[in-house]
Each structure stands twice: as structure tokens, then as C-alpha cells.
C-alpha distance (Angstrom), angle and dihedral (degrees) to the residues before:
residue distance angle dihedral
M1 . . .
K2 3.81 . .
K3 3.79 114.5 .
I4 3.78 115.0 -148.0
V5 3.78 124.0 -172.4
L6 3.79 118.8 -156.4
A7 3.82 112.5 -148.2
S8 3.80 88.6 -128.6
N9 3.80 141.3 69.8
N10 3.82 92.6 -145.3
K11 3.83 102.4 133.4
H12 3.81 92.6 -166.7
K13 3.79 91.2 55.3
I14 3.82 91.9 48.1
E15 3.83 92.1 49.9
E16 3.81 90.0 48.3
I17 3.82 91.3 52.0
K18 3.82 91.6 47.1
E19 3.81 90.1 52.7
I20 3.81 91.8 49.3
I21 3.82 96.6 48.2
G22 3.79 90.7 47.1
D23 3.80 116.7 176.1
L24 3.79 98.9 -0.3
Q25 3.80 112.6 130.3
I26 3.78 92.7 -109.5
E27 3.79 131.6 124.2
I28 3.82 115.6 -150.2
L29 3.80 115.0 -157.1
P30 3.80 131.7 -175.2
K31 3.81 115.7 -125.7
S32 3.83 89.4 -106.5
E33 3.84 89.5 66.4
V34 3.81 90.0 64.6
G35 3.80 95.0 47.1
Q36 3.80 96.4 -97.2
E37 3.80 102.0 108.0
N38 3.81 92.7 138.3
F39 3.81 96.7 42.7
D40 3.79 111.4 130.1
V41 3.78 137.7 150.1
E42 3.77 131.4 -160.4
E43 3.80 111.2 -109.7
T44 3.80 100.7 -126.1
E45 3.81 101.4 152.8
N46 3.81 124.5 101.5
T47 3.82 96.2 -134.8
L48 3.80 134.7 58.9
E49 3.81 88.4 -123.7
G50 3.80 91.5 53.6
N51 3.80 94.5 49.9
A52 3.81 94.1 44.5
L53 3.80 90.1 49.4
L54 3.82 92.6 48.8
K55 3.80 89.8 57.6
A56 3.81 96.5 41.9
K57 3.83 95.7 46.4
G58 3.79 92.5 43.5
L59 3.80 92.1 54.1
K60 3.82 93.5 41.1
E61 3.81 90.2 58.4
L62 3.82 89.7 58.3
I63 3.82 100.3 49.1
G64 3.79 137.9 54.6
P65 3.80 128.7 -74.6
E66 3.82 92.4 -113.4
Y67 3.80 90.8 75.7
I68 3.78 131.2 82.0
V69 3.82 109.3 -149.8
I70 3.78 123.7 -149.3
S71 3.77 130.8 -176.1
D72 3.77 131.9 176.0
D73 3.77 135.7 -154.0
T74 3.79 126.1 -168.9
G75 3.78 132.8 -159.0
L76 3.79 138.4 179.7
F77 3.81 111.9 -138.3
V78 3.82 115.2 -163.9
D79 3.80 114.6 -163.4
Y80 3.82 96.3 -151.4
L81 3.83 88.6 53.6
E82 3.82 91.4 50.1
G83 3.80 92.6 -110.0
E84 3.79 99.2 -39.8
P85 2.98 134.9 176.1
G86 3.84 89.1 24.3
V87 3.82 112.2 138.9
H88 3.82 88.4 5.1
T89 3.82 92.9 59.5
S90 3.82 96.9 122.2
R91 3.82 93.0 43.2
F92 3.82 99.7 36.4
A93 3.82 93.0 129.7
G94 3.81 93.1 42.6
K95 3.79 104.4 -96.0
D96 3.78 120.4 84.6
H97 3.82 115.2 -103.8
D98 3.83 97.0 -6.9
D99 3.81 95.2 148.7
G100 3.80 95.4 -179.3
A101 3.80 94.1 52.1
N102 3.82 92.3 43.4
N103 3.81 92.4 51.9
A104 3.81 92.4 45.3
L105 3.81 91.0 52.1
M106 3.81 91.3 48.0
L107 3.82 91.3 52.7
E108 3.80 90.6 46.5
K109 3.82 93.2 51.3
L110 3.82 91.6 47.8
D111 3.81 96.0 42.4
N112 3.84 110.0 143.6
V113 3.83 92.1 1.9
P114 3.84 108.3 137.3
Y115 3.81 119.0 -115.2
E116 3.81 94.7 -111.1
E117 3.83 89.4 58.8
R118 3.83 94.3 48.7
T119 3.81 93.3 82.7
C120 3.78 119.7 145.2
E121 3.76 144.4 151.1
F122 3.77 136.2 -137.8
R123 3.80 114.5 -140.1
T124 3.80 128.1 -168.3
T125 3.79 117.5 -170.5
V126 3.81 121.9 -167.5
A127 3.81 120.0 -157.4
I128 3.82 115.3 -152.6
V129 3.82 117.3 -159.3
E130 3.80 118.9 -173.9
D131 3.81 131.1 165.3
G132 3.79 114.2 -95.1
K133 3.80 94.6 13.8
E134 3.77 136.6 91.2
P135 3.83 112.9 -107.4
E136 3.80 112.8 -91.5
F137 3.80 132.9 -157.9
V138 3.79 138.5 -153.9
T139 3.81 124.3 -171.7
G140 3.80 133.0 -159.6
I141 3.80 119.5 -159.6
L142 3.81 130.4 -166.6
K143 3.80 118.5 -175.8
G144 3.78 123.4 -152.2
H145 3.80 147.9 125.6
I146 3.79 136.0 -87.0
A147 3.82 112.8 -115.9
S148 3.81 119.1 -128.5
S149 3.82 92.1 -123.2
L150 3.80 139.3 16.9
R151 3.81 110.3 -79.7
G152 3.80 129.5 -174.9
D153 3.79 135.4 14.2
G154 3.80 102.6 -117.4
G155 3.76 134.6 86.7
F156 3.78 130.6 20.9
G157 3.79 140.2 -102.9
Y158 3.79 112.7 22.4
D159 3.83 93.8 -13.5
P160 3.85 93.1 115.7
L161 3.84 89.8 55.6
F162 3.82 105.8 35.8
I163 3.83 116.2 92.3
P164 3.82 109.3 -172.3
E165 3.80 118.1 -136.1
G166 3.81 111.4 -88.9
F167 3.82 93.5 25.3
D168 3.79 134.3 89.4
K169 3.81 95.0 -155.9
T170 3.79 129.9 78.4
F171 3.80 120.6 -118.0
A172 3.82 87.5 -103.8
E173 3.82 90.6 55.5
L174 3.81 93.3 45.3
G175 3.80 93.4 55.7
T176 3.79 131.2 -135.1
H177 3.81 99.6 -72.3
E178 3.79 95.9 51.2
K179 3.81 91.8 40.7
N180 3.81 91.6 52.8
Q181 3.82 91.1 52.7
I182 3.82 92.4 61.0
S183 3.80 105.5 21.9
H184 3.79 127.9 130.5
R185 3.83 88.4 -120.7
R186 3.80 90.8 55.2
R187 3.81 90.6 49.7
A188 3.81 90.8 50.8
F189 3.80 94.0 48.3
E190 3.82 92.2 45.5
K191 3.81 86.3 57.8
F192 3.81 88.9 46.8
A193 3.83 90.1 52.7
E194 3.81 90.0 52.7
H195 3.80 90.5 46.7
I196 3.81 94.7 49.9
K197 3.83 92.4 51.5
D198 3.81 89.9 67.3
């Protein structure tokens, strides 16, 4: 059985990955299960791939060769803002993970911009680091629009603003279950599941 360590302790993310990979003979472990609960690296790269690889390689160096290490990084790329916030998605307004400030800044920057010009995409990139192999990457993309006001009570991050393509509701209005069925993260980890079968 392949043992895969996710460079995260996010239980929700681990459960989501387990659901996506289904019956494959793979064990997914949080970093705490390999004695690295406090492992963290500063995301200093200017691409999702670079930041995901920093985390995966850093953790891989600390644990045994029997493990495959994966790490993901996600960004929201808004066309009108020439790809901003991109790799700075969680710290768009300056402070890390201040959802309210990030959403307020997004609305301010897109004030009076018509809906058809509020196009964007969420991207999740997964870095895969395995002994004896070059690092590999898979990416999931979900296109959409930025709403003109906060809508819905669910979710986190930009969920009250992001309207996925083909829908008229934001992620926050859709709710967690429906969001997880179509999300960029799901698309990335579905590709990872296909990759790991080989």
C-alpha cells in the first residue's frame, strides 16, 4: 500500500482527498502522523507550483523514503486585475487569511466593473515528491466570475464572491457539498488520483 503524507493537518482536506481517491490502495496521512505537526515553510515563490513544491520538498527531507509527499497551493486569478491576487490570494489585503479584508479589497478593486469583465479562475496545484523521481505537478482549474457583493453564509475565503461557471450562485450560496463536487481542489485531486494509479 502506498503511503502518502499531505503537508497539512487540515482534516477536511484529508477527508476530501480520501473521498476522491476512493478504493485505491493508498493511505493518506496528515503531517502530524509522521511527527511533523509543526512543520511549516514560508511561501516565498511567485507561482503556485513553486510554493507547493517548497512545502512538499521541505517535508520530504524530514521523513522516511517510504512516503510520497504531496502539498497543494491555491490561487484566485482575476482577469481584470491582470491575474491578481494569484499566489497572494490568502494575503491579498496584507494580513494572512483575513477573509473579510480580502473580500472588501476585491470588491473595491472591481467597483463599477461590469459582470462580463469580472471573469476569473481558481487554480489548485498539487506537488508530488517521491524518492527517485523528479517532482511532478497536477492542476485543477475552475473558471467563474466575481459577484458585485457578498452573497451567502457558507464557506470561507472568497466563497461569498466566487460564482462558478454555469451557476448563478456563489460558492457560499451553493454550500459545502455542492462546492466540493465541482471545486478546483477536487479537479486537482482527481488528476492526482489518476496519476497515482500509474
